[in-house]
mmCIF file as Biopython writes it, N, C-alpha, C and O atoms, coordinates in Angstrom:
data_model
#
loop_
_atom_site.group_PDB
_atom_site.id
_atom_site.type_symbol
_atom_site.label_atom_id
_atom_site.label_alt_id
_atom_site.label_comp_id
_atom_site.label_asym_id
_atom_site.label_entity_id
_atom_site.label_seq_id
_atom_site.pdbx_PDB_ins_code
_atom_site.Cartn_x
_atom_site.Cartn_y
_atom_site.Cartn_z
_atom_site.occupancy
_atom_site.B_iso_or_equiv
_atom_site.auth_seq_id
_atom_site.auth_asym_id
_atom_site.pdbx_PDB_model_num
ATOM 1   N N  . MET A ? 1  ? 1.321   -1.730 -0.311  1.0 0.0 1  A 1 
ATOM 2   C CA . MET A ? 1  ? 0.034   -0.425 0.026   1.0 0.0 1  A 1 
ATOM 3   C C  . MET A ? 1  ? 0.847   1.196  -0.545  1.0 0.0 1  A 1 
ATOM 4   O O  . MET A ? 1  ? 1.771   1.488  0.214   1.0 0.0 1  A 1 
ATOM 5   N N  . THR A ? 2  ? 0.709   1.893  -1.329  1.0 0.0 2  A 1 
ATOM 6   C CA . THR A ? 2  ? 0.493   3.498  -1.263  1.0 0.0 2  A 1 
ATOM 7   C C  . THR A ? 2  ? 0.707   4.613  -0.578  1.0 0.0 2  A 1 
ATOM 8   O O  . THR A ? 2  ? -0.380  5.046  -0.195  1.0 0.0 2  A 1 
ATOM 9   N N  . GLY A ? 3  ? 1.877   5.503  -0.131  1.0 0.0 3  A 1 
ATOM 10  C CA . GLY A ? 3  ? 1.359   6.333  0.808   1.0 0.0 3  A 1 
ATOM 11  C C  . GLY A ? 3  ? -0.035  7.023  0.514   1.0 0.0 3  A 1 
ATOM 12  O O  . GLY A ? 3  ? -0.825  7.019  1.458   1.0 0.0 3  A 1 
ATOM 13  N N  . LEU A ? 4  ? -0.539  7.754  -0.950  1.0 0.0 4  A 1 
ATOM 14  C CA . LEU A ? 4  ? -0.760  8.239  -1.389  1.0 0.0 4  A 1 
ATOM 15  C C  . LEU A ? 4  ? -2.077  6.646  -1.685  1.0 0.0 4  A 1 
ATOM 16  O O  . LEU A ? 4  ? -2.435  6.742  -2.859  1.0 0.0 4  A 1 
ATOM 17  N N  . SER A ? 5  ? -2.425  6.027  -1.353  1.0 0.0 5  A 1 
ATOM 18  C CA . SER A ? 5  ? -3.111  5.565  -1.930  1.0 0.0 5  A 1 
ATOM 19  C C  . SER A ? 5  ? -4.012  5.033  -0.020  1.0 0.0 5  A 1 
ATOM 20  O O  . SER A ? 5  ? -4.899  4.239  0.289   1.0 0.0 5  A 1 
ATOM 21  N N  . THR A ? 6  ? -3.055  6.095  0.838   1.0 0.0 6  A 1 
ATOM 22  C CA . THR A ? 6  ? -3.420  6.048  2.420   1.0 0.0 6  A 1 
ATOM 23  C C  . THR A ? 6  ? -3.889  6.681  2.627   1.0 0.0 6  A 1 
ATOM 24  O O  . THR A ? 6  ? -4.666  6.615  3.579   1.0 0.0 6  A 1 
ATOM 25  N N  . ILE A ? 7  ? -3.657  8.434  1.400   1.0 0.0 7  A 1 
ATOM 26  C CA . ILE A ? 7  ? -3.975  9.009  2.288   1.0 0.0 7  A 1 
ATOM 27  C C  . ILE A ? 7  ? -6.069  9.420  0.982   1.0 0.0 7  A 1 
ATOM 28  O O  . ILE A ? 7  ? -6.881  10.276 1.335   1.0 0.0 7  A 1 
ATOM 29  N N  . LEU A ? 8  ? -6.242  8.610  -0.164  1.0 0.0 8  A 1 
ATOM 30  C CA . LEU A ? 8  ? -7.174  8.655  -0.827  1.0 0.0 8  A 1 
ATOM 31  C C  . LEU A ? 8  ? -8.363  7.758  -0.187  1.0 0.0 8  A 1 
ATOM 32  O O  . LEU A ? 8  ? -9.560  8.000  -0.345  1.0 0.0 8  A 1 
ATOM 33  N N  . ILE A ? 9  ? -7.856  6.735  0.526   1.0 0.0 9  A 1 
ATOM 34  C CA . ILE A ? 9  ? -9.456  6.184  1.758   1.0 0.0 9  A 1 
ATOM 35  C C  . ILE A ? 9  ? -8.814  6.604  2.934   1.0 0.0 9  A 1 
ATOM 36  O O  . ILE A ? 9  ? -9.354  5.823  3.717   1.0 0.0 9  A 1 
ATOM 37  N N  . VAL A ? 10 ? -7.987  7.331  3.682   1.0 0.0 10 A 1 
ATOM 38  C CA . VAL A ? 10 ? -8.881  8.019  4.948   1.0 0.0 10 A 1 
ATOM 39  C C  . VAL A ? 10 ? -9.243  9.392  4.638   1.0 0.0 10 A 1 
ATOM 40  O O  . VAL A ? 10 ? -9.783  10.069 5.513   1.0 0.0 10 A 1 
ATOM 41  N N  . VAL A ? 11 ? -8.903  10.083 2.996   1.0 0.0 11 A 1 
ATOM 42  C CA . VAL A ? 11 ? -9.965  11.550 3.351   1.0 0.0 11 A 1 
ATOM 43  C C  . VAL A ? 11 ? -11.510 11.072 3.042   1.0 0.0 11 A 1 
ATOM 44  O O  . VAL A ? 11 ? -12.455 11.314 3.792   1.0 0.0 11 A 1 
ATOM 45  N N  . GLY A ? 12 ? -11.610 10.219 1.580   1.0 0.0 12 A 1 
ATOM 46  C CA . GLY A ? 12 ? -12.953 9.448  1.354   1.0 0.0 12 A 1 
ATOM 47  C C  . GLY A ? 12 ? -13.796 8.542  2.813   1.0 0.0 12 A 1 
ATOM 48  O O  . GLY A ? 12 ? -14.953 8.123  2.764   1.0 0.0 12 A 1 
ATOM 49  N N  . LEU A ? 13 ? -13.134 8.450  3.667   1.0 0.0 13 A 1 
ATOM 50  C CA . LEU A ? 13 ? -13.650 7.717  4.352   1.0 0.0 13 A 1 
ATOM 51  C C  . LEU A ? 13 ? -13.869 9.021  5.670   1.0 0.0 13 A 1 
ATOM 52  O O  . LEU A ? 13 ? -14.322 8.715  6.773   1.0 0.0 13 A 1 
ATOM 53  N N  . PHE A ? 14 ? -13.522 10.259 5.364   1.0 0.0 14 A 1 
ATOM 54  C CA . PHE A ? 14 ? -13.668 11.366 6.339   1.0 0.0 14 A 1 
ATOM 55  C C  . PHE A ? 14 ? -15.238 11.939 5.723   1.0 0.0 14 A 1 
ATOM 56  O O  . PHE A ? 14 ? -16.419 12.105 6.028   1.0 0.0 14 A 1 
ATOM 57  N N  . LEU A ? 15 ? -14.229 12.087 4.625   1.0 0.0 15 A 1 
ATOM 58  C CA . LEU A ? 15 ? -16.034 12.748 3.646   1.0 0.0 15 A 1 
ATOM 59  C C  . LEU A ? 15 ? -16.938 12.187 4.193   1.0 0.0 15 A 1 
ATOM 60  O O  . LEU A ? 15 ? -17.553 12.685 5.136   1.0 0.0 15 A 1 
ATOM 61  N N  . ALA A ? 16 ? -17.222 10.848 3.608   1.0 0.0 16 A 1 
ATOM 62  C CA . ALA A ? 16 ? -18.409 8.964  3.871   1.0 0.0 16 A 1 
ATOM 63  C C  . ALA A ? 16 ? -18.990 10.211 5.644   1.0 0.0 16 A 1 
ATOM 64  O O  . ALA A ? 16 ? -19.910 11.029 5.650   1.0 0.0 16 A 1 
ATOM 65  N N  . GLY A ? 17 ? -18.414 10.001 6.373   1.0 0.0 17 A 1 
ATOM 66  C CA . GLY A ? 17 ? -18.462 11.130 8.101   1.0 0.0 17 A 1 
ATOM 67  C C  . GLY A ? 17 ? -18.991 12.157 7.500   1.0 0.0 17 A 1 
ATOM 68  O O  . GLY A ? 17 ? -20.127 12.330 7.941   1.0 0.0 17 A 1 
ATOM 69  N N  . GLY A ? 18 ? -18.716 12.906 6.719   1.0 0.0 18 A 1 
ATOM 70  C CA . GLY A ? 18 ? -18.995 13.986 6.839   1.0 0.0 18 A 1 
ATOM 71  C C  . GLY A ? 18 ? -20.385 13.238 5.695   1.0 0.0 18 A 1 
ATOM 72  O O  . GLY A ? 18 ? -21.308 13.948 6.096   1.0 0.0 18 A 1 
ATOM 73  N N  . VAL A ? 19 ? -20.721 12.764 5.137   1.0 0.0 19 A 1 
ATOM 74  C CA . VAL A ? 19 ? -22.108 12.538 4.891   1.0 0.0 19 A 1 
ATOM 75  C C  . VAL A ? 19 ? -23.008 12.389 5.813   1.0 0.0 19 A 1 
ATOM 76  O O  . VAL A ? 19 ? -24.097 12.929 6.010   1.0 0.0 19 A 1 
ATOM 77  N N  . TYR A ? 20 ? -22.567 11.792 6.216   1.0 0.0 20 A 1 
ATOM 78  C CA . TYR A ? 20 ? -23.679 11.049 7.681   1.0 0.0 20 A 1 
ATOM 79  C C  . TYR A ? 20 ? -23.996 11.919 8.433   1.0 0.0 20 A 1 
ATOM 80  O O  . TYR A ? 20 ? -25.204 12.066 8.618   1.0 0.0 20 A 1 
ATOM 81  N N  . SER A ? 21 ? -22.831 13.012 9.297   1.0 0.0 21 A 1 
ATOM 82  C CA . SER A ? 21 ? -23.259 14.110 9.617   1.0 0.0 21 A 1 
ATOM 83  C C  . SER A ? 21 ? -24.188 15.149 9.610   1.0 0.0 21 A 1 
ATOM 84  O O  . SER A ? 21 ? -24.936 15.639 10.457  1.0 0.0 21 A 1 
ATOM 85  N N  . PHE A ? 22 ? -23.757 15.520 7.507   1.0 0.0 22 A 1 
ATOM 86  C CA . PHE A ? 22 ? -24.415 16.711 7.178   1.0 0.0 22 A 1 
ATOM 87  C C  . PHE A ? 22 ? -25.742 16.026 7.081   1.0 0.0 22 A 1 
ATOM 88  O O  . PHE A ? 22 ? -26.642 16.856 6.948   1.0 0.0 22 A 1 
ATOM 89  N N  . SER A ? 23 ? -26.201 14.680 7.104   1.0 0.0 23 A 1 
ATOM 90  C CA . SER A ? 23 ? -27.496 14.285 6.519   1.0 0.0 23 A 1 
ATOM 91  C C  . SER A ? 23 ? -28.350 14.005 7.954   1.0 0.0 23 A 1 
ATOM 92  O O  . SER A ? 23 ? -29.568 14.181 7.929   1.0 0.0 23 A 1 
ATOM 93  N N  . LYS A ? 24 ? -27.663 13.546 9.262   1.0 0.0 24 A 1 
ATOM 94  C CA . LYS A ? 24 ? -27.959 13.977 10.563  1.0 0.0 24 A 1 
ATOM 95  C C  . LYS A ? 24 ? -28.870 15.816 10.329  1.0 0.0 24 A 1 
ATOM 96  O O  . LYS A ? 24 ? -30.041 16.038 10.021  1.0 0.0 24 A 1 
ATOM 97  N N  . GLN A ? 25 ? -27.789 16.764 10.615  1.0 0.0 25 A 1 
ATOM 98  C CA . GLN A ? 25 ? -27.994 17.486 10.421  1.0 0.0 25 A 1 
ATOM 99  C C  . GLN A ? 25 ? -29.144 18.500 9.629   1.0 0.0 25 A 1 
ATOM 100 O O  . GLN A ? 25 ? -29.392 19.702 9.725   1.0 0.0 25 A 1 
ATOM 101 N N  . GLY A ? 26 ? -29.764 17.281 8.721   1.0 0.0 26 A 1 
ATOM 102 C CA . GLY A ? 26 ? -30.647 18.514 7.736   1.0 0.0 26 A 1 
ATOM 103 C C  . GLY A ? 26 ? -29.988 19.187 6.710   1.0 0.0 26 A 1 
ATOM 104 O O  . GLY A ? 26 ? -30.543 19.614 5.697   1.0 0.0 26 A 1 
ATOM 105 N N  . MET A ? 27 ? -28.490 19.305 7.043   1.0 0.0 27 A 1 
ATOM 106 C CA . MET A ? 27 ? -28.370 20.202 5.527   1.0 0.0 27 A 1 
ATOM 107 C C  . MET A ? 27 ? -28.849 20.530 4.666   1.0 0.0 27 A 1 
ATOM 108 O O  . MET A ? 27 ? -30.006 20.113 4.716   1.0 0.0 27 A 1 
ATOM 109 N N  . PRO A ? 28 ? -28.600 21.355 3.357   1.0 0.0 28 A 1 
ATOM 110 C CA . PRO A ? 28 ? -29.308 21.020 2.078   1.0 0.0 28 A 1 
ATOM 111 C C  . PRO A ? 28 ? -28.645 19.401 0.862   1.0 0.0 28 A 1 
ATOM 112 O O  . PRO A ? 28 ? -27.476 19.081 0.647   1.0 0.0 28 A 1 
ATOM 113 N N  . LYS A ? 29 ? -29.422 18.998 0.536   1.0 0.0 29 A 1 
ATOM 114 C CA . LYS A ? 29 ? -29.514 17.609 -0.495  1.0 0.0 29 A 1 
ATOM 115 C C  . LYS A ? 29 ? -28.063 17.772 -1.194  1.0 0.0 29 A 1 
ATOM 116 O O  . LYS A ? 29 ? -27.405 16.735 -1.125  1.0 0.0 29 A 1 
ATOM 117 N N  . GLY A ? 30 ? -27.467 18.768 -1.804  1.0 0.0 30 A 1 
ATOM 118 C CA . GLY A ? 30 ? -26.891 19.068 -2.849  1.0 0.0 30 A 1 
ATOM 119 C C  . GLY A ? 30 ? -25.238 19.557 -1.791  1.0 0.0 30 A 1 
ATOM 120 O O  . GLY A ? 30 ? -24.252 20.059 -2.331  1.0 0.0 30 A 1 
ATOM 121 N N  . VAL A ? 31 ? -25.292 19.368 -0.863  1.0 0.0 31 A 1 
ATOM 122 C CA . VAL A ? 31 ? -23.994 19.448 -0.417  1.0 0.0 31 A 1 
ATOM 123 C C  . VAL A ? 31 ? -24.127 18.138 -0.072  1.0 0.0 31 A 1 
ATOM 124 O O  . VAL A ? 31 ? -23.366 17.382 -0.674  1.0 0.0 31 A 1 
ATOM 125 N N  . ILE A ? 32 ? -24.768 17.711 0.612   1.0 0.0 32 A 1 
ATOM 126 C CA . ILE A ? 32 ? -24.357 16.253 0.926   1.0 0.0 32 A 1 
ATOM 127 C C  . ILE A ? 32 ? -24.631 15.536 -0.665  1.0 0.0 32 A 1 
ATOM 128 O O  . ILE A ? 32 ? -24.187 14.410 -0.445  1.0 0.0 32 A 1 
ATOM 129 N N  . VAL A ? 33 ? -25.001 15.521 -1.828  1.0 0.0 33 A 1 
ATOM 130 C CA . VAL A ? 33 ? -24.590 14.793 -3.053  1.0 0.0 33 A 1 
ATOM 131 C C  . VAL A ? 33 ? -23.084 15.207 -3.516  1.0 0.0 33 A 1 
ATOM 132 O O  . VAL A ? 33 ? -22.391 14.555 -4.297  1.0 0.0 33 A 1 
ATOM 133 N N  . LEU A ? 34 ? -22.709 16.467 -2.853  1.0 0.0 34 A 1 
ATOM 134 C CA . LEU A ? 34 ? -21.442 16.495 -3.618  1.0 0.0 34 A 1 
ATOM 135 C C  . LEU A ? 34 ? -20.544 15.597 -2.692  1.0 0.0 34 A 1 
ATOM 136 O O  . LEU A ? 34 ? -19.838 14.781 -3.285  1.0 0.0 34 A 1 
ATOM 137 N N  . LEU A ? 35 ? -20.435 15.653 -0.609  1.0 0.0 35 A 1 
ATOM 138 C CA . LEU A ? 35 ? -19.157 15.528 -0.795  1.0 0.0 35 A 1 
ATOM 139 C C  . LEU A ? 35 ? -19.604 13.756 -0.647  1.0 0.0 35 A 1 
ATOM 140 O O  . LEU A ? 35 ? -18.806 12.886 -0.296  1.0 0.0 35 A 1 
ATOM 141 N N  . ALA A ? 36 ? -21.061 13.517 -1.012  1.0 0.0 36 A 1 
ATOM 142 C CA . ALA A ? 36 ? -20.780 11.938 -1.126  1.0 0.0 36 A 1 
ATOM 143 C C  . ALA A ? 36 ? -20.134 11.144 -2.547  1.0 0.0 36 A 1 
ATOM 144 O O  . ALA A ? 36 ? -19.742 9.986  -2.406  1.0 0.0 36 A 1 
ATOM 145 N N  . GLY A ? 37 ? -20.033 11.862 -4.024  1.0 0.0 37 A 1 
ATOM 146 C CA . GLY A ? 37 ? -19.725 11.811 -4.532  1.0 0.0 37 A 1 
ATOM 147 C C  . GLY A ? 37 ? -18.256 11.994 -4.875  1.0 0.0 37 A 1 
ATOM 148 O O  . GLY A ? 37 ? -17.789 11.381 -5.835  1.0 0.0 37 A 1 
ATOM 149 N N  . ALA A ? 38 ? -17.194 13.141 -3.837  1.0 0.0 38 A 1 
ATOM 150 C CA . ALA A ? 38 ? -15.826 13.625 -3.274  1.0 0.0 38 A 1 
ATOM 151 C C  . ALA A ? 38 ? -14.991 12.002 -2.862  1.0 0.0 38 A 1 
ATOM 152 O O  . ALA A ? 38 ? -13.970 11.407 -3.207  1.0 0.0 38 A 1 
ATOM 153 N N  . SER A ? 39 ? -16.318 11.753 -1.788  1.0 0.0 39 A 1 
ATOM 154 C CA . SER A ? 39 ? -16.017 10.238 -0.993  1.0 0.0 39 A 1 
ATOM 155 C C  . SER A ? 39 ? -15.921 9.539  -1.818  1.0 0.0 39 A 1 
ATOM 156 O O  . SER A ? 39 ? -14.858 8.922  -1.750  1.0 0.0 39 A 1 
ATOM 157 N N  . PHE A ? 40 ? -16.725 9.193  -2.923  1.0 0.0 40 A 1 
ATOM 158 C CA . PHE A ? 40 ? -17.059 7.935  -3.501  1.0 0.0 40 A 1 
ATOM 159 C C  . PHE A ? 40 ? -15.027 8.045  -4.264  1.0 0.0 40 A 1 
ATOM 160 O O  . PHE A ? 40 ? -14.013 7.428  -3.936  1.0 0.0 40 A 1 
ATOM 161 N N  . MET A ? 41 ? -15.252 9.009  -5.209  1.0 0.0 41 A 1 
ATOM 162 C CA . MET A ? 41 ? -14.385 9.219  -6.157  1.0 0.0 41 A 1 
ATOM 163 C C  . MET A ? 41 ? -12.523 9.164  -5.241  1.0 0.0 41 A 1 
ATOM 164 O O  . MET A ? 41 ? -11.447 9.109  -5.838  1.0 0.0 41 A 1 
ATOM 165 N N  . CYS A ? 42 ? -12.677 9.193  -4.112  1.0 0.0 42 A 1 
ATOM 166 C CA . CYS A ? 42 ? -11.911 9.263  -2.788  1.0 0.0 42 A 1 
ATOM 167 C C  . CYS A ? 42 ? -11.105 7.833  -2.896  1.0 0.0 42 A 1 
ATOM 168 O O  . CYS A ? 42 ? -9.964  7.515  -3.231  1.0 0.0 42 A 1 
ATOM 169 N N  . LEU A ? 43 ? -12.478 7.009  -2.365  1.0 0.0 43 A 1 
ATOM 170 C CA . LEU A ? 43 ? -11.956 5.828  -1.947  1.0 0.0 43 A 1 
ATOM 171 C C  . LEU A ? 43 ? -11.979 5.403  -3.330  1.0 0.0 43 A 1 
ATOM 172 O O  . LEU A ? 43 ? -11.236 4.446  -3.545  1.0 0.0 43 A 1 
ATOM 173 N N  . LEU A ? 44 ? -12.775 5.946  -4.574  1.0 0.0 44 A 1 
ATOM 174 C CA . LEU A ? 44 ? -12.121 4.113  -5.487  1.0 0.0 44 A 1 
ATOM 175 C C  . LEU A ? 44 ? -10.936 4.562  -6.329  1.0 0.0 44 A 1 
ATOM 176 O O  . LEU A ? 44 ? -10.303 3.812  -7.071  1.0 0.0 44 A 1 
ATOM 177 N N  . ALA A ? 45 ? -10.770 5.460  -6.200  1.0 0.0 45 A 1 
ATOM 178 C CA . ALA A ? 45 ? -8.864  6.184  -6.417  1.0 0.0 45 A 1 
ATOM 179 C C  . ALA A ? 45 ? -8.347  5.809  -5.958  1.0 0.0 45 A 1 
ATOM 180 O O  . ALA A ? 45 ? -7.234  5.842  -6.481  1.0 0.0 45 A 1 
ATOM 181 N N  . GLY A ? 46 ? -8.361  5.115  -4.707  1.0 0.0 46 A 1 
ATOM 182 C CA . GLY A ? 46 ? -7.354  4.876  -3.487  1.0 0.0 46 A 1 
ATOM 183 C C  . GLY A ? 46 ? -7.450  2.581  -3.356  1.0 0.0 46 A 1 
ATOM 184 O O  . GLY A ? 46 ? -6.705  1.736  -2.858  1.0 0.0 46 A 1 
ATOM 185 N N  . VAL A ? 47 ? -8.747  2.528  -4.101  1.0 0.0 47 A 1 
ATOM 186 C CA . VAL A ? 47 ? -8.082  1.267  -3.942  1.0 0.0 47 A 1 
ATOM 187 C C  . VAL A ? 47 ? -8.001  0.481  -5.370  1.0 0.0 47 A 1 
ATOM 188 O O  . VAL A ? 47 ? -8.007  -0.740 -5.523  1.0 0.0 47 A 1 
ATOM 189 N N  . LEU A ? 48 ? -7.914  1.584  -6.471  1.0 0.0 48 A 1 
ATOM 190 C CA . LEU A ? 48 ? -7.418  0.954  -7.663  1.0 0.0 48 A 1 
ATOM 191 C C  . LEU A ? 48 ? -6.172  1.401  -7.349  1.0 0.0 48 A 1 
ATOM 192 O O  . LEU A ? 48 ? -5.446  1.077  -8.289  1.0 0.0 48 A 1 
ATOM 193 N N  . ARG A ? 49 ? -5.556  1.968  -6.533  1.0 0.0 49 A 1 
ATOM 194 C CA . ARG A ? 49 ? -4.015  2.021  -7.058  1.0 0.0 49 A 1 
ATOM 195 C C  . ARG A ? 49 ? -3.243  1.145  -5.948  1.0 0.0 49 A 1 
ATOM 196 O O  . ARG A ? 49 ? -2.051  0.957  -5.705  1.0 0.0 49 A 1 
ATOM 197 N N  . ILE A ? 50 ? -4.676  0.605  -5.277  1.0 0.0 50 A 1 
ATOM 198 C CA . ILE A ? 50 ? -3.936  -0.624 -4.253  1.0 0.0 50 A 1 
ATOM 199 C C  . ILE A ? 50 ? -3.988  -1.607 -5.103  1.0 0.0 50 A 1 
ATOM 200 O O  . ILE A ? 50 ? -2.982  -2.219 -5.464  1.0 0.0 50 A 1 
ATOM 201 N N  . GLN A ? 51 ? -5.117  -1.844 -5.491  1.0 0.0 51 A 1 
ATOM 202 C CA . GLN A ? 51 ? -5.072  -2.680 -6.518  1.0 0.0 51 A 1 
ATOM 203 C C  . GLN A ? 51 ? -4.188  -3.015 -8.280  1.0 0.0 51 A 1 
ATOM 204 O O  . GLN A ? 51 ? -4.239  -3.937 -9.094  1.0 0.0 51 A 1 
ATOM 205 N N  . GLY A ? 52 ? -3.260  -1.360 -8.178  1.0 0.0 52 A 1 
ATOM 206 C CA . GLY A ? 52 ? -1.862  -1.574 -8.974  1.0 0.0 52 A 1 
ATOM 207 C C  . GLY A ? 52 ? -3.206  -1.091 -10.713 1.0 0.0 52 A 1 
ATOM 208 O O  . GLY A ? 52 ? -2.565  -0.357 -11.465 1.0 0.0 52 A 1 
ATOM 209 N N  . ILE A ? 53 ? -3.957  -1.233 -11.011 1.0 0.0 53 A 1 
ATOM 210 C CA . ILE A ? 53 ? -5.155  -0.699 -12.050 1.0 0.0 53 A 1 
ATOM 211 C C  . ILE A ? 53 ? -4.368  0.628  -12.689 1.0 0.0 53 A 1 
ATOM 212 O O  . ILE A ? 53 ? -3.758  0.793  -13.745 1.0 0.0 53 A 1 
ATOM 213 N N  . TRP A ? 54 ? -4.769  1.794  -11.163 1.0 0.0 54 A 1 
ATOM 214 C CA . TRP A ? 54 ? -4.546  3.370  -11.945 1.0 0.0 54 A 1 
ATOM 215 C C  . TRP A ? 54 ? -2.805  3.219  -11.192 1.0 0.0 54 A 1 
ATOM 216 O O  . TRP A ? 54 ? -2.498  2.401  -10.326 1.0 0.0 54 A 1 
ATOM 217 N N  . GLY A ? 55 ? -2.061  4.047  -11.697 1.0 0.0 55 A 1 
ATOM 218 C CA . GLY A ? 55 ? -1.054  4.900  -11.302 1.0 0.0 55 A 1 
ATOM 219 C C  . GLY A ? 55 ? -0.571  4.131  -10.394 1.0 0.0 55 A 1 
ATOM 220 O O  . GLY A ? 55 ? 0.401   4.492  -9.731  1.0 0.0 55 A 1 
#
């Protein structure tokens, strides 16, 4: 596991926690969708780097 993939996965999980927290607080749906998309992209990039498919 490389350093960048670790950082991507940690950031993705952090953003996923933000999605959960913002949805519990009743934040606007646009913010929640934006955070969910960013979280998914970070997690996907981290996993693809670990698998050796990307980078």
